[in-house]
Every structure is written in C-alpha cells, then in structure tokens.
C-alpha positions as CSV (number, residue, x, y, z in Angstrom):
1,M,148.3,80.9,152.5
2,L,149.7,84.0,150.8
3,D,152.8,84.0,153.0
4,K,153.7,80.6,151.6
5,L,153.1,81.7,148.1
6,S,155.3,84.8,148.7
7,S,158.0,82.6,150.2
8,T,157.9,80.2,147.2
9,L,158.0,83.0,144.7
10,R,161.0,84.4,146.4
11,K,162.7,81.0,146.4
12,V,161.9,80.4,142.7
13,T,163.4,83.8,141.7
14,D,166.4,83.3,144.0
15,R,167.0,79.8,142.3
16,V,166.9,81.4,138.9
17,A,169.1,84.3,139.9
18,N,171.7,82.0,141.5
19,A,171.7,79.4,138.8
20,V,175.0,78.9,137.0
21,F,173.1,78.1,133.8
22,L,169.4,77.7,132.9
23,D,168.3,74.6,131.2
24,K,165.1,72.7,130.6
25,N,165.4,70.6,133.8
26,L,165.8,73.7,136.0
27,V,162.9,75.4,134.3
28,D,160.7,72.3,134.7
29,S,161.6,72.1,138.4
30,L,160.9,75.8,138.9
31,V,157.5,75.5,137.1
32,R,156.5,72.5,139.3
33,D,157.4,74.5,142.5
34,L,155.4,77.4,141.2
35,Q,152.4,75.2,140.2
36,R,152.3,73.7,143.7
37,A,152.4,77.1,145.4
38,L,149.7,78.6,143.2
39,I,147.4,75.7,143.6
40,E,147.9,75.7,147.4
41,A,147.0,79.5,147.2
42,D,143.7,78.6,145.5
43,V,144.6,79.8,142.1
44,N,142.4,78.2,139.4
45,V,144.1,75.0,138.1
46,G,143.4,75.9,134.5
47,L,145.1,79.3,135.0
48,V,148.0,77.6,136.7
49,M,148.5,75.3,133.7
50,E,148.2,78.2,131.3
51,I,150.9,80.1,133.2
52,S,153.1,77.0,133.4
53,K,152.9,76.4,129.7
54,K,153.7,80.0,128.8
55,L,156.7,80.0,131.2
56,R,158.0,76.7,129.9
57,E,157.7,77.9,126.2
58,E,159.0,81.4,126.7
59,A,161.8,80.6,129.2
60,M,163.7,78.6,126.6
61,S,162.8,80.8,123.6
62,E,164.7,83.7,122.1
63,R,165.2,86.6,124.3
64,L,166.3,90.2,123.9
65,K,169.9,90.9,123.1
66,G,171.9,92.0,126.2
67,V,169.4,90.3,128.6
68,E,170.6,87.2,130.4
69,K,168.3,84.2,130.2
70,K,167.9,84.3,134.0
71,E,166.7,87.9,133.9
72,H,164.4,86.9,131.1
73,V,162.7,84.1,133.1
74,I,162.3,86.4,136.2
75,K,160.7,89.1,134.0
76,L,158.4,86.4,132.5
77,L,157.3,85.2,135.9
78,H,156.7,88.8,137.1
79,D,154.7,89.7,134.0
80,E,152.5,86.6,134.3
81,L,151.8,87.2,138.0
82,I,150.8,90.8,137.2
83,R,148.6,89.6,134.4
84,I,146.7,87.2,136.7
85,L,146.6,89.3,139.8
86,G,145.9,92.5,138.1
87,K,147.7,95.8,138.0
88,S,147.9,98.0,141.0
89,R,145.5,100.8,141.2
90,E,145.3,104.1,142.9
91,L,142.3,105.9,144.1
92,V,141.2,108.9,142.1
93,L,141.2,112.0,144.4
94,G,137.6,113.1,144.9
95,K,136.1,109.9,143.8
96,K,134.3,108.0,146.6
97,E,134.8,104.2,146.9
98,T,133.6,101.5,149.2
99,W,135.6,98.3,149.6
100,M,134.0,95.4,151.4
101,M,136.3,92.7,152.8
102,V,134.9,89.2,152.5
103,G,136.6,85.9,153.2
104,L,137.0,82.9,155.5
105,Y,137.2,83.1,159.3
106,G,140.7,84.2,160.3
107,A,141.8,85.1,156.8
108,G,142.9,88.6,157.8
109,K,140.1,90.8,156.7
110,T,140.3,93.2,159.7
111,T,144.1,93.3,159.6
112,T,143.9,94.1,155.8
113,I,141.6,96.9,156.6
114,G,144.2,98.3,158.9
115,K,146.9,98.1,156.3
116,L,144.8,99.6,153.6
117,A,143.6,102.4,155.9
118,A,147.2,103.2,156.9
119,Y,148.4,103.1,153.2
120,Y,145.7,105.3,151.8
121,S,145.5,107.8,154.7
122,K,149.2,108.4,154.5
123,R,148.6,109.3,150.8
124,G,146.1,111.9,151.7
125,R,142.9,110.0,151.3
126,K,140.1,110.4,153.8
127,V,139.6,106.9,155.1
128,C,137.1,105.3,157.5
129,A,136.2,101.7,158.5
130,V,132.7,100.3,159.2
131,G,132.3,97.2,161.3
132,L,129.5,94.9,160.0
133,D,130.7,91.7,161.6
134,V,127.8,91.0,164.0
135,H,128.7,87.3,164.6
136,R,132.0,87.5,166.4
137,P,131.6,89.4,169.7
138,A,135.2,90.7,169.7
139,A,135.0,92.0,166.1
140,P,133.9,95.6,166.8
141,E,136.6,96.0,169.5
142,Q,139.3,94.5,167.2
143,L,138.4,96.9,164.4
144,K,138.3,99.8,166.8
145,Q,141.8,99.0,168.0
146,V,143.2,98.5,164.4
147,C,141.7,101.8,163.3
148,K,143.0,103.6,166.4
149,K,146.5,102.3,165.7
150,V,146.5,103.7,162.2
151,G,144.6,106.9,163.1
152,V,141.4,106.5,161.0
153,E,137.7,106.9,162.0
154,C,135.9,103.7,162.9
155,F,132.1,103.2,162.9
156,I,130.9,100.3,165.0
157,S,127.8,99.3,166.9
158,P,128.7,96.4,169.3
159,K,125.2,95.8,170.5
160,E,123.4,95.9,167.1
161,K,123.0,92.5,165.4
162,D,121.7,93.7,162.0
163,P,124.5,94.8,159.6
164,L,122.0,96.8,157.5
165,K,120.9,98.9,160.5
166,I,124.6,99.5,161.4
167,W,125.3,100.8,157.9
168,K,122.2,103.0,157.8
169,S,122.9,104.5,161.2
170,Y,126.3,105.8,159.9
171,E,125.3,106.5,156.3
172,K,125.5,110.3,156.8
173,E,128.9,110.3,158.4
174,I,130.3,107.8,155.9
175,K,129.6,110.2,153.0
176,K,132.4,112.5,154.3
177,Y,135.0,109.9,153.4
178,N,136.4,109.0,150.0
179,L,137.4,105.5,151.0
180,V,135.1,103.4,153.2
181,L,136.5,100.0,154.2
182,V,133.8,97.6,155.4
183,D,134.6,94.7,157.7
184,T,132.3,91.7,157.4
185,A,131.8,88.4,159.3
186,G,134.0,85.6,158.2
187,R,132.5,82.6,156.3
188,D,133.0,78.9,156.7
189,A,133.3,78.5,153.0
190,L,133.1,80.9,150.0
C-alpha cells in the first residue's frame, strides 16, 4: 500500500520536474493521480479533497521571485504531505517510551519493529522488543530473528497465550530500556 503511494509521489514529482511548462491541465492531471494514490492508501477522502483544492489553488497562484513554478508545486506537495503525516520526531534522551504496533495481518508490523529498532539503536537509544502476538505460532520466532539481525534485545514467550502475562513477566527487564517496541497480533479489520 505505502510502496504504491511512494511510487506515485515519485512519479508526480518527476512529472512536475520534467515538465517543459506547468499549466492548469498538467496540475489537474497531477492532482488526480495524487488523489487516487492517497485514497488507495486509506487517507481520509475529505482530507484528500482538502489537499487537492489547496494544491490546485496555490499551484497556479503567485510564487516567490526566483523560484520556478515547478519547484513551487513540488514544495507545496511536500508541505501538504508533512502537514497531514506529521513532522518527524526524535526520542528525547532519558525519556522512556513504549510504541505498540497495531495493524492488519501482513501489514509489516514486525518488519517495522526491526527497522525502528535498527534506526534508534544506531542513534544511541537503548531499544528492546516485546512479542505479544499470541495468535500466530511463528510470530515469536520471527520477532526473535528480526531483533537478532539488528542486535536488540527481544522478550518473547512462545508458549504463553495471554499477552498481559507476557508483558508482566518482562516488566522489570523492560524498565531498563528507553524505547520498547511492542509487536501485537494482526487484525482482520481495524
């Protein structure tokens, strides 16, 4: 889902960057492509329409002197995406945080834990993962392998079927970490 959105965004910005000139027809075409990609990525339709309207209006409006219209449109797109997705954030050293991954089956929760663990542990954070997916038999082993690959501690209990008991059994050890990534069972629908 997000790969397709990323690919479409890349195509849209490439089309703008490679355009000989930017007119209303090109802007409308780009906005339609963007709308389709955002809706397919489950972005709220009202938000998609709001972004579309703003891009259409501002793409053809006055721009800063010395800035090409193409650059102006790419910057508008970037700013709108940052606005809806939120700014990046860094962990505050010393502050403890717990992030729980929730989502549909096969959405990439465990893989995302591995990527986040690698990212933050390389930046000096003390990271661990806790496996609370008690529905999929291979889940604890998958999380263990992902954590081993990125070099972070992994707390799992393959035989336990109660996520709360798993959490409580590792509560003392977890307190030693400033970022705890929690893997949960996938859902059929959110």
